[in-house]
C-alpha positions in Angstrom: -14.2 -81.1 22.7 -16.4 -83.4 24.8 -17.6 -85.1 21.6 -14.3 -87.1 21.5 -15.4 -88.9 24.7 -18.9 -89.9 23.5 -19.7 -93.3 22.0 -19.7 -93.3 18.2 -23.5 -93.9 17.9 -23.9 -90.5 19.6 -21.0 -88.6 18.2 -21.6 -89.6 14.5 -25.3 -88.7 14.7 -25.2 -85.5 16.7 -27.6 -83.7 14.3 -30.2 -86.5 14.7 -29.9 -86.3 18.5 -30.2 -82.5 18.4 -33.4 -82.7 16.3 -34.9 -85.5 18.5 -34.1 -83.8 21.9 -35.4 -80.4 20.7 -38.6 -81.9 19.3 -39.3 -83.9 22.4 -38.7 -80.8 24.6 -41.1 -78.7 22.6 -43.8 -81.5 22.7 -43.4 -81.7 26.5 -44.2 -78.0 26.7 -40.9 -76.1 27.3 -40.8 -72.5 26.0 -40.2 -72.6 22.3 -37.4 -70.0 21.8 -35.5 -70.9 25.0 -35.7 -74.6 24.1 -34.3 -74.1 20.5 -31.5 -71.8 21.7 -30.7 -73.7 24.9 -30.5 -77.2 23.2 -28.6 -75.8 20.3 -26.0 -74.1 22.5 -25.6 -77.2 24.6 -25.0 -79.5 21.7 -22.8 -76.9 20.0 -20.6 -76.6 23.1 -20.3 -80.4 23.3 -19.7 -81.1 19.6 -18.4 -77.9 18.0 -15.7 -75.3 18.6 -16.8 -72.3 20.7 -15.6 -70.1 17.8 -18.3 -71.7 15.7 -20.8 -69.4 17.3 -19.0 -66.3 15.9 -21.2 -66.9 12.9 -24.4 -66.4 15.0 -24.5 -62.5 14.9 -24.1 -62.6 11.1 -27.0 -65.1 10.7 -29.2 -63.1 13.1 -28.5 -59.9 11.2 -29.2 -61.5 7.9 -32.7 -62.6 9.2 -33.6 -59.3 10.9 -32.5 -57.1 8.0 -34.7 -59.0 5.5 -37.1 -56.3 4.2 -39.8 -58.9 3.3 -40.3 -59.6 7.0 -41.1 -56.0 7.6 -44.6 -56.9 6.2 -45.3 -59.1 9.3 -46.1 -56.4 11.8 -48.0 -54.4 9.2 -50.3 -57.3 8.4 -50.7 -58.1 12.1 -51.6 -54.5 12.8 -54.2 -54.5 10.0 -55.8 -57.7 11.3 -56.1 -56.4 14.9 -57.5 -53.0 13.7 -60.2 -54.8 11.7 -61.0 -57.1 14.6 -61.7 -54.1 16.8 -63.6 -52.1 14.1 -66.8 -54.2 14.1 -66.5 -54.8 10.4 -66.8 -58.5 10.8 -70.1 -58.3 12.7 -71.7 -56.1 10.0 -70.4 -58.3 7.3 -71.7 -61.5 8.9 -75.2 -60.1 9.4 -75.4 -58.9 5.8 -74.1 -62.1 4.3 -76.6 -64.1 6.4 -79.4 -62.1 4.7 -77.9 -62.5 1.3 -77.9 -66.3 1.6 -81.1 -66.7 3.6 -83.0 -67.9 0.6 -80.5 -70.8 0.1 -80.7 -74.1 2.0 -78.1 -74.0 4.7 -77.6 -70.3 3.9 -76.5 -69.2 7.4 -73.7 -71.7 7.5 -72.7 -70.8 3.9 -72.6 -67.1 4.9 -70.3 -68.1 7.8 -67.9 -69.7 5.2 -68.0 -66.7 2.9 -67.3 -64.3 5.8 -64.5 -66.5 7.0 -62.9 -66.3 3.6 -63.4 -62.5 3.4 -61.9 -62.0 6.8 -59.1 -64.3 6.0 -58.4 -62.2 2.9 -58.6 -59.0 5.0 -56.6 -60.0 8.1 -54.6 -63.2 7.7 -54.7 -63.9 11.5 -56.3 -67.2 12.2 -56.7 -67.0 16.0 -58.4 -63.6 15.9 -60.7 -64.7 13.1 -61.8 -68.0 14.8 -62.5 -66.1 18.1 -64.4 -63.3 16.3 -66.5 -65.8 14.3 -67.2 -67.9 17.3 -68.5 -64.9 19.3 -70.7 -63.7 16.5 -71.9 -66.6 14.5 -72.0 -69.7 16.8 -74.9 -68.5 19.0 -76.8 -67.4 15.9 -76.4 -70.8 14.2 -77.6 -72.5 17.4 -80.7 -70.3 17.5 -81.5 -71.2 13.9 -81.6 -75.0 14.8 -78.2 -76.0 13.5 -76.8 -78.9 15.6 -74.0 -78.0 18.0 -71.4 -80.2 16.3 -72.2 -78.9 12.8 -72.3 -75.2 13.9 -69.0 -75.6 15.8 -67.3 -77.4 12.9 -68.4 -74.8 10.4 -67.2 -71.9 12.5 -63.8 -73.5 13.2 -63.2 -74.5 9.6 -64.3 -71.1 8.2 -62.1 -69.2 10.7 -59.1 -71.3 9.7 -59.4 -70.3 6.0 -57.1 -67.4 6.8 -54.3 -69.9 7.1 -54.3 -70.4 3.3 -56.1 -67.4 1.8 -53.7 -64.5 1.2 -52.5 -62.4 2.9 -51.8 -65.3 5.2 -49.1 -64.8 7.8 -48.1 -68.5 7.1 -47.5 -67.7 3.4 -45.7 -64.4 4.3 -43.2 -66.2 6.5 -42.9 -69.3 4.2 -41.9 -67.3 1.1 -38.4 -66.3 2.2 -37.8 -69.8 3.7 -38.8 -71.5 0.4 -36.9 -68.8 -1.6 -40.2 -68.1 -3.5 -41.4 -64.5 -3.9 -44.2 -63.7 -1.5 -46.3 -62.3 -4.3 -46.1 -65.7 -6.0 -47.1 -67.4 -2.8 -50.1 -65.2 -2.4 -51.2 -65.6 -6.0 -50.6 -69.4 -6.0 -52.9 -69.8 -2.9 -55.9 -68.0 -4.5 -57.3 -71.0 -6.5 -56.7 -73.6 -3.7 -58.4 -71.2 -1.2 -61.4 -70.7 -3.5 -61.7 -74.5 -4.0 -61.9 -74.9 -0.3 -64.6 -72.3 0.0 -66.7 -73.9 -2.8 -66.4 -77.4 -1.4 -67.3 -76.2 2.1 -70.4 -74.5 0.7 -71.4 -77.5 -1.4 -71.0 -79.8 1.6 -73.2 -77.5 3.7 -75.8 -77.1 1.0 -75.9 -80.9 0.3 -76.2 -81.7 4.0 -79.5 -79.9 4.2 -81.1 -82.5 1.9 -80.3 -85.6 3.9 -82.5 -85.0 6.9 -79.7 -85.6 9.4 -80.9 -82.9 11.7 -77.6 -81.1 11.6 -78.8 -78.4 9.1 -82.3 -76.9 8.9 -84.0 -77.7 5.6 -85.1 -74.1 4.8 -85.4 -70.7 6.4 -89.0 -69.6 6.5 -87.9 -65.9 6.4 -87.5 -64.9 2.8 -85.4 -61.9 1.8 -86.4 -59.5 -0.9 -83.5 -58.0 -2.7 -84.8 -54.5 -2.7 -82.9 -51.2 -2.9 -82.4 -50.9 0.8 -80.9 -54.4 1.0 -78.6 -53.7 -1.9 -77.3 -50.5 -0.2 -76.7 -52.4 3.1 -74.9 -55.2 1.2 -72.6 -52.6 -0.5 -72.0 -50.9 2.8 -70.9 -54.2 4.4 -69.0 -55.6 1.4 -67.2 -52.5 0.0 -64.8 -52.0 3.0 -63.6 -55.6 2.8 -63.2 -55.4 -0.9 -61.4 -52.1 -0.7 -58.9 -53.6 1.7 -58.5 -56.8 -0.3 -57.9 -54.6 -3.4 -55.5 -52.3 -1.6 -53.4 -55.3 -0.3 -53.7 -58.1 -2.8 -54.6 -56.1 -5.9 -51.4 -53.9 -5.7 -49.3 -57.0 -5.2 -50.9 -58.9 -8.1 -50.6 -55.8 -10.4 -47.0 -55.4 -9.6 -47.6 -51.9 -8.2 -46.4 -52.6 -4.6 -44.2 -55.1 -2.9 -45.7 -57.2 -0.1 -44.1 -54.8 2.5 -45.6 -51.8 0.8 -49.0 -53.4 0.4 -48.9 -54.3 4.1 -48.4 -50.6 4.9 -51.3 -49.7 2.7 -53.4 -52.4 4.4 -52.6 -51.0 7.8 -53.4 -47.5 6.8 -56.6 -48.7 5.1 -57.7 -50.6 8.2 -57.3 -47.4 10.3 -59.3 -45.4 7.8 -62.1 -47.9 7.8 -62.1 -47.9 11.6 -62.3 -44.1 11.6 -65.2 -44.2 9.0 -67.1 -46.5 11.3 -66.6 -44.1 14.2 -64.6 -46.6 16.3 -61.2 -44.9 16.1 -60.0 -43.7 19.5 -56.9 -43.7 21.6 -57.9 -46.8 23.5 -58.4 -48.8 20.3 -55.1 -47.7 18.9 -53.4 -48.6 22.2 -55.0 -52.1 22.1 -54.1 -52.7 18.5 -50.5 -51.5 18.9 -50.0 -53.6 22.1 -51.4 -56.7 20.4 -49.2 -56.1 17.3 -46.1 -55.7 19.4 -46.7 -58.8 21.4 -47.5 -61.0 18.4 -44.6 -59.6 16.3 -42.1 -60.1 19.1 -43.3 -63.7 19.5 -42.8 -64.3 15.7 -39.3 -62.8 15.6 -38.0 -64.3 18.8 -39.0 -67.8 17.5 -37.3 -67.0 14.2 -34.1 -66.1 16.1 -34.3 -69.4 18.1 -34.9 -71.3 14.9 -31.8 -69.6 13.3 -29.7 -70.7 16.2 -30.9 -74.3 15.8 -30.4 -74.3 12.0 -26.8 -73.1 12.4 -25.8 -75.9 14.8 -27.8 -78.5 12.9 -25.9 -77.7 9.7 -22.6 -77.5 11.7 -23.1 -81.2 12.5 -23.8 -82.0 8.9 -27.5 -82.6 9.5 -28.4 -81.7 5.9 -26.1 -84.4 4.5 -27.2 -86.9 7.1 -30.9 -86.5 6.2 -30.1 -86.6 2.5 -28.1 -89.8 2.9 -31.0 -91.4 4.9 -33.6 -90.5 2.3 -31.3 -91.7 -0.6 -30.8 -95.0 1.3 -34.6 -95.6 1.2 -34.7 -95.4 -2.6 -38.0 -93.5 -2.6 -39.8 -92.4 -5.7 -40.6 -88.7 -5.8 -44.3 -89.1 -4.9 -43.4 -91.4 -2.0 -41.0 -88.8 -0.6 -43.7 -86.1 -0.8 -46.3 -88.3 0.8 -43.9 -89.1 3.7 -43.1 -85.4 4.2 -46.7 -84.5 4.1 -47.6 -87.1 6.8 -44.6 -85.9 8.9 -45.7 -82.3 8.7 -49.3 -83.1 9.4 -48.3 -84.9 12.6 -45.9 -82.2 13.7 -48.7 -79.6 13.2 -50.6 -81.2 16.2 -47.8 -80.3 18.6 -45.8 -77.4 17.1 -46.7 -73.9 16.0 -46.5 -73.2 12.2 -43.7 -70.7 12.8 -41.5 -73.4 14.5 -42.2 -75.9 11.7 -41.6 -73.2 9.0 -38.2 -72.2 10.3 -37.0 -75.6 11.7 -38.3 -78.4 9.5 -38.9 -76.7 6.1 -35.3 -75.4 5.6 -34.2 -79.0 6.0 -36.8 -80.8 4.0 -37.6 -78.3 1.2 -34.2 -78.5 -0.7 -34.5 -82.3 -0.8 -38.0 -82.2 -2.3 -37.0 -79.5 -4.8 -34.0 -81.7 -5.8 -36.5 -84.4 -6.8 -37.8 -81.9 -9.4 -40.8 -80.5 -7.6 -41.8 -76.8 -7.9 -41.0 -75.0 -4.7 -44.1 -72.8 -5.1 -46.3 -75.9 -5.4 -44.6 -77.5 -2.4 -45.0 -74.3 -0.3 -48.8 -74.2 -0.9 -49.1 -77.9 -0.2 -47.2 -77.3 3.0 -49.5 -74.4 4.0 -52.6 -76.4 3.2 -51.3 -79.4 5.1 -50.6 -77.2 8.2 -54.1 -75.7 7.9 -55.5 -79.3 8.0 -53.5 -80.2 11.1 -54.4 -76.8 12.6 -58.0 -78.0 13.0 -57.7 -81.8 13.4 -58.7 -83.4 16.7 -57.5 -83.8 19.4 -54.8 -81.1 19.3 -56.0 -78.6 16.6 -55.3 -75.1 17.8 -58.4 -73.7 16.0 -60.6 -76.0 18.2 -59.1 -74.6 21.4 -59.5 -71.0 20.1 -63.1 -71.7 19.5 -63.7 -73.6 22.7 -62.6 -70.6 24.7 -65.6 -68.6 23.4 -68.2 -71.3 22.9 -71.5 -71.3 24.8 -71.5 -73.6 27.8 -73.8 -76.2 26.1 -71.2 -76.8 23.3 -68.8 -79.5 24.5 -65.3 -80.4 23.3 -66.8 -83.6 21.8 -69.1 -81.5 19.7 -66.1 -79.6 18.2 -64.4 -82.9 17.5 -67.4 -84.4 15.7 -68.3 -81.3 13.8 -64.8 -80.6 12.3 -64.2 -84.1 10.9 -66.1 -83.6 7.6 -64.2 -80.4 7.0 -60.9 -82.1 7.7 -61.9 -84.7 5.1 -62.6 -81.9 2.6 -59.1 -80.5 3.3 -57.5 -83.8 2.6 -59.4 -84.1 -0.6 -58.2 -80.7 -1.7 -54.6 -81.7 -0.9 -55.0 -84.8 -3.1 -56.5 -82.6 -5.9 -53.5 -80.2 -5.7 -51.1 -83.2 -5.7 -52.7 -84.6 -8.9 -53.0 -81.2 -10.6 -50.1 -78.9 -9.5 -51.0 -76.4 -12.2 -53.9 -75.3 -9.9 -51.2 -73.7 -7.9 -48.7 -72.6 -10.6 -51.1 -71.5 -13.4 -52.3 -68.2 -12.0 -48.8 -66.8 -11.1 -47.6 -67.7 -14.6 -50.6 -65.8 -16.1 -50.1 -62.8 -13.8 -46.4 -62.5 -14.4 -46.4 -63.9 -18.0 -43.7 -66.4 -17.2 
């Protein structure tokens, strides 16, 4: 093997060099899957026996035969179907009327709709774009500042990253060896805390005369019979879908895969009831589902290749020895990991981080006595924060692609900062009170 001819400071730390070279290549912009597979095979051929790769088909088969991952295309299909159905637009218009009598009511309605769409679809990119197209021009017409309106929309659309049935949680469960149902239930309270703090911040901003939020809406809404009927018509489809998906999981009636199938069928039924179901829509939804699902699974395969070679070089033991040599306390380790994940979230997609970094880091954190469910939710919340943090937050780029011309990138950066601060506050709250994550699953399952 060529490794015999390399200097010791390379040969003895091949796992570290593998991780470093792959991370730098991804940050430069090389294709994700090709980079992970190519770098891993190159290092494997240099430092390992060619027969070592005989294990690869078994590892790939183990991943692809995981029945939990069958839920991924189902939830993606559900999200695309709802995006095309027009449900989001009707929901936003009705929520705006519901909160019109509240100071900052339009912005609060955007937060509520973002949470409901997150609980109905779980696809962040689609939610941010949909919310940007519908709500950003409306907020600007109602005299919200450009920065505040853009920040509210970006933060609200990103709620789907933590609110179940989030694709992040769906992929993270098997990696953390935590049941997906537990991940979904554990994320409910943190997600609600975010929605409440966002709304309180918006409401409070209307009292300080900063010019970002209009003080009051002169158009008052009377909650008469017609409004109640319109509210029910807009809300019930989303609530029906949330109940069909999350309710069946929480009640133990269906597995996440089965509930994903129910959600996909439910989304088609709702689309048909709205009169939007046709061949073109189904073609667009199926095409989008195939593209996104293929992207997810090919990244998973690339990450599996990397993980096999990394462990072949003893990377797990090397990392553990490095951490042990630092003599960290548990909270110091968690803080260091959270900062590391936060920075990686600027450059790498959540799928890459979930399948590359987390399998390496999570066992060490769990060995320090931390609950894997709590760490999984902290990880998802942390990724959500980096997902919308300037200058690289993907949510900001999703939104910028559909912004009116007068909304500049600097407006997005300024507007999102308060919401990033709120996210960090919630992370600290969850760090101080882990029971906010673990309490509800224990109540539901009686453990």
